[in-house]
N, C-alpha and C positions, 0 to 999 in steps of 0.2 A: 435769189440770186444773182446778183450778176457779175460781170468777171473785175469791175471796176469795184463792187461791192469786196470781193474778197481779197484785191490786194490793198484796201486799206482797211483792212481789219488790224488791229493791234496785235493780238496774239497769234497771228500766224506770220511766221518766219519767211523769207521771201526763199523761192524757190530757187534753187540753181540748176542748169539743164545745161545739157552738150549738146550740139546739134550736128549732124554726121549725115552727108548726101553727098553725091557726086557730081563732079563739073558737069553735067550734062551740057548745058546752052546755057547761051545769057539771061534766056528769056528764063529757064529753069534757075536760073543764079537769081534771078533778081524776085522770082517768086520764094523763095528762101529767104531772103533780106527783106521782105516785107513782112513774111511769118513770123519771124526772129524779132523785127521792129516791135511787130501787135505783143508778141509774148513781154517784149520789156515794157512796153507801155500799160500792160496788165500786170507788175510789179514783176515781171518773172526773170533771174539772172541770165540769160539763153548766152551762152559761150559759142560764138561762130568766129570760125578762121575769116572772115572778111571784115571783123572788128575785131578780134585776136591775135591775131597772125601776122608780124611785122614785119618788113623786108631784112635778112638774117637771118632771121629765127628761121631753126630748123623743123621741119615739119612734122616729120615722124616723133621728133619728140612733144610736140605740138600735141597730136592726135594720142599719143598714149598717156602723156601729162592730163588729158581732158577726160579720157574714158577711168582712168586711175584714180582720179581726184575723191578723193570720200567726199567732197563738200559737193560734188555734183552728186544730185538725187535722183537725177533720169538721164537718161539717152535717148534721144528722140533722133529715130534713124528715117531719114526723109526717102523715100521710095518712089521710085519711078522707074519706066523701062533701062533707060540708063546703068539705075543704081541694082538694077534686078540682074540685068548680064554681067555689067562687070563684077558687082560681089559672087555671083555664079559661079563666074570664071577665074577668081582673083584678079584680076587686072586690073591699070591704072592704080591713083590713088586712095582708092576705096580698099585696096586689096587689105593693106594695113590695119585700118579701123572692123574691117570684117574680120579678120582672124582675131583682133582683140575683144572684140563683142560677143562672136559667135563663140571664143573658149567659155564667157562667162553665161551667155545664154545656155549652152550643152553641160556645161557642170552644174546649174543648179536650175533645175526643171523652175521649182516655185519662183525664182525672179521676177521682180516688177519692176528692176530698173530699165532698163532696156522696151522700149514702145515704141513698134513702127508708126508713121505717119504717112499715107497713102495718099501723094500726088497724084497718081495715076493707076487708068487701068487697061487694060492690057483691050486688044478687039472684042474679046470674050465675054469684058466687065470683071473680068478678075483682076484682081489687086495685085499691083508690077511689086513684088513682095519676094526677095533673095528666099532661098530654100532654108536659110536656119532660121528665117524666121516666120515661115510658112506657118506653124501650128498656134501663134501667137496672137491675141486678140488685136488688133489694128485700130488706128483712129482713121478713122475716111475720111478727107477734103478735098477729093478728087474731082469736086462742083461744086460751086456758088452754093448750092443750097445742101450738100453736105457740108462743107463748111462752116455755114452760120452756125447748125445743129449742132456739129460735131466738136467744132473748136472751143466749144464751152464747155463740152465733158473733158476734153482736155485740161482744160485750165482747172477743171476743179480735181482731176486727179493729182495735178502737179502740187496743189493745196492741200493736200491731204484730204480731200470734200466729198463728203459718196454725193454719186447722180443724183438726181431728183426723179 
């Protein structure tokens, strides 16, 4: 079953996800935007600051509302080196997201709402994942090959369909 087939089935509701990421650099922000656009093309309602945060909005309120919104079924934490460093030190804008998300991860070891999505590995080939997500299974999209393979796994998970 392709991603398109999953999103076109009438019996499956539209999944809503929040994409949490660190503003590392323009290239990374564009990659996140492309990823979110692909999710939307596959019928997933992706909440992303680049689309949903408007001038004059309170950034902290937007983050808190997105993380606690009961309609948002999954939080996709985009993990790269910048996210790992800033989340571990609780620096920058990712600080608020880290504090809120880490609380739910630590409070419920069985939770499946937060999914680390790896966009970058370190020099040793290890995923750049913040400490609070280091024991969680990740979706590895760090290379073109892994992206093609694992993106489908992620979409199936978001639609609540078992892996093939």
